[in-house]
C-alpha positions in Angstrom: 85.6 38.3 227.4 83.2 35.6 228.9 82.2 32.4 227.4 78.5 33.5 226.4 79.9 36.5 224.7 82.2 34.5 223.1 79.6 32.0 221.6 77.3 34.6 220.5 79.7 36.3 218.5 80.3 32.7 216.9 76.6 32.4 216.1 76.6 35.8 214.1 79.6 35.3 212.6 78.1 31.5 211.3 75.2 33.5 210.0 76.8 36.1 208.2 78.4 33.9 206.5 75.7 31.9 205.3 74.1 34.9 204.4 77.0 35.7 202.0 77.1 32.4 200.5 73.8 32.3 199.9 74.0 35.9 198.2 76.8 34.8 196.0 74.3 31.4 195.4 71.8 34.1 194.2 74.0 35.6 192.2 75.6 32.7 190.3 72.1 31.3 189.5 71.0 34.7 187.6 74.1 35.3 186.0 73.4 31.9 184.7 69.2 32.3 183.7 70.5 35.4 182.1 72.9 33.6 179.9 70.0 31.0 178.9 67.8 34.0 178.2 70.2 35.4 176.2 71.3 31.9 174.5 67.1 31.1 173.7 66.8 34.9 172.2 69.6 34.0 169.9 68.2 31.3 168.7 64.8 32.6 168.1 66.2 36.0 166.4 67.9 33.2 164.1 64.6 31.1 163.3 63.0 35.3 162.4 65.7 35.7 160.3 65.6 32.0 158.2 61.4 32.6 158.2 61.9 36.0 157.0 64.2 35.1 153.7 61.5 32.1 153.2 58.9 35.2 153.2 61.1 37.4 151.0 60.9 34.5 148.5 57.8 34.2 147.9 55.7 34.5 144.6 54.5 37.7 144.2 51.3 38.0 142.4 50.2 40.8 140.2 47.1 41.6 138.8 47.3 42.7 135.0 45.1 45.7 134.9 44.7 48.5 132.4 45.9 50.7 134.7 49.4 48.9 134.8 49.3 48.3 131.3 48.9 51.9 131.0 51.5 52.3 133.5 54.0 50.3 131.2 52.8 52.4 127.6 53.9 55.3 129.8 57.8 53.6 129.9 57.5 52.4 126.7 56.4 56.3 125.2 59.0 57.4 127.2 61.8 55.5 125.7 60.4 56.4 122.0 60.4 59.7 122.5 64.2 59.7 123.1 65.0 57.3 120.5 63.3 59.9 118.3 65.9 62.3 119.6 68.7 60.3 119.0 67.9 59.7 115.2 67.3 63.2 114.9 70.3 63.7 115.9 71.9 61.2 113.4 70.0 62.7 110.5 70.4 66.9 111.1 71.4 68.9 108.3 72.8 72.3 107.7 69.7 74.8 107.8 69.8 78.0 105.4 67.8 81.2 105.1 66.3 82.5 101.8 63.8 85.0 101.0 61.3 84.9 98.0 60.1 87.8 96.7 55.7 88.3 96.9 54.7 91.5 95.1 51.8 93.1 96.1 51.0 95.7 93.9 53.6 98.0 93.5 55.6 96.7 96.5 57.8 93.9 96.8 57.8 92.2 99.9 60.8 89.4 101.1 59.4 86.6 103.1 62.3 84.7 104.1 62.2 80.9 104.6 64.0 78.4 106.4 65.8 75.0 104.0 68.0 72.0 105.0 70.8 71.2 102.2 71.8 67.8 101.6 74.5 68.0 104.0 74.6 65.9 107.3 76.2 67.1 110.6 78.2 65.1 112.5 76.6 63.7 116.1 77.2 65.7 118.9 78.4 63.1 121.4 77.6 64.9 124.8 73.7 64.9 122.8 74.0 61.3 121.9 74.8 60.2 125.7 72.0 62.5 127.5 69.5 60.4 125.3 70.8 57.0 126.3 71.2 57.7 129.4 67.3 58.3 129.6 66.8 55.2 127.2 69.0 52.2 129.2 67.3 52.3 132.7 64.0 52.0 131.6 64.9 49.2 129.3 66.8 47.8 131.9 63.9 47.6 134.6 61.3 46.5 131.9 64.2 43.0 131.2 64.3 42.8 135.0 60.5 42.5 135.1 60.3 39.9 132.0 63.0 37.7 133.6 61.6 37.8 137.0 58.4 36.7 136.0 59.4 34.3 133.2 62.0 32.8 136.8 58.8 32.1 138.6 59.0 34.8 141.0 56.2 37.0 139.9 52.7 35.3 138.9 50.4 37.4 136.9 47.0 37.3 137.1 44.4 37.8 134.0 41.2 37.4 133.5 40.1 33.9 133.6 39.1 33.6 129.6 42.4 35.5 128.5 44.5 32.9 129.8 45.2 31.2 126.7 45.8 34.7 124.8 47.8 36.1 127.2 50.5 33.4 126.7 51.1 34.6 123.4 51.2 38.3 124.7 53.7 37.6 126.8 56.2 35.5 124.5 55.6 39.0 122.1 56.2 41.1 124.6 59.3 39.2 126.1 61.2 39.0 122.6 60.8 42.8 121.9 62.0 43.7 125.3 64.9 41.6 125.0 65.8 42.1 121.4 65.8 46.2 122.5 68.2 45.7 125.2 70.1 43.6 122.7 70.3 47.0 120.2 71.0 49.2 123.5 73.5 47.5 124.6 75.5 47.2 120.9 74.4 51.1 121.2 76.5 51.8 124.5 79.5 49.7 123.1 79.5 51.8 119.4 79.5 55.0 121.0 81.8 54.4 124.0 84.8 52.8 121.0 83.7 54.1 117.8 83.7 57.4 115.9 80.0 58.6 115.8 78.7 58.8 112.2 75.5 59.4 111.1 74.8 56.6 109.4 76.0 54.2 112.3 74.1 55.9 114.9 71.2 56.2 112.4 70.9 52.9 111.5 71.2 51.3 115.2 68.7 54.5 116.2 66.6 52.8 113.8 66.4 49.4 115.3 65.0 50.5 118.6 62.6 52.7 117.2 61.2 49.0 115.5 61.4 47.5 119.0 59.6 50.0 120.8 56.8 49.9 117.7 56.3 45.9 118.8 56.2 46.8 122.4 53.6 49.6 121.2 51.8 47.1 119.2 51.7 44.2 122.3 50.4 46.7 124.6 47.6 47.6 122.6 46.4 44.1 122.0 47.0 43.6 125.6 44.8 46.8 126.8 41.9 46.0 124.1 41.6 42.0 125.5 41.4 43.3 128.9 39.1 45.9 128.3 37.0 43.8 126.5 36.6 41.1 129.0 35.9 43.5 131.9 33.3 45.6 129.8 31.5 42.0 129.2 31.8 40.7 133.2 33.4 43.4 135.8 33.6 41.0 138.1 35.2 38.1 136.1 37.8 36.4 138.2 41.8 37.2 138.0 43.9 33.9 138.1 47.4 33.0 137.1 48.7 32.0 133.8 49.2 28.7 134.1 52.3 28.5 131.7 54.6 31.8 131.0 52.7 35.1 132.1 51.8 37.9 130.5 52.5 41.4 130.1 54.7 42.4 133.2 53.9 45.2 135.2 55.8 47.6 137.4 56.1 47.4 141.0 
């Protein structure tokens, strides 16, 4: 091989080695950039997660409208019906049929009628458990709503002129809800541990019945106040209750 050819080959080899080195360098640089970008994205995601946590923790404002009070009344009426069924189960009596002769001219017609004896029938556990399964979830939901309001997670908005009235309304509502849940817990414990008796089941149903009456009175008062206020000024501003807020509402 001539000296000229040898020199040309040396130059070509040097160029190839330089290009390979440059290619490797670019690859390393891209990998570093990708790593930095990935690290940056992870940090941003973490920051976003922290921010969303703060947002989830914000106080939610709920307007106490006539519609929301009506919805609460629907819940209360549902529980009231089941409590009534529970009491009926505790006070069932044996039913007999008798006939009473009714004379029309020369024809005697025996008219049957039903009457109950003084003998009570034992409560049926399956029916009792069915009524309890309808009562429990609604009462617990109402309790959760009250607790969220008392803890400050929810801020209820009421007509500005009713702020003072609704502080008292909320106090009554909260007391009735807590009593009802306590009585319901006692009922569940009684049903799970003891033999059902007419007197035992009936007394616990009556306790819950009184709680439901109290809730009804509170809701009627709240409804009348809001209705009257909006009649006077349909554009009245709704504002947060300064202290313990008023009747809680559903989501």
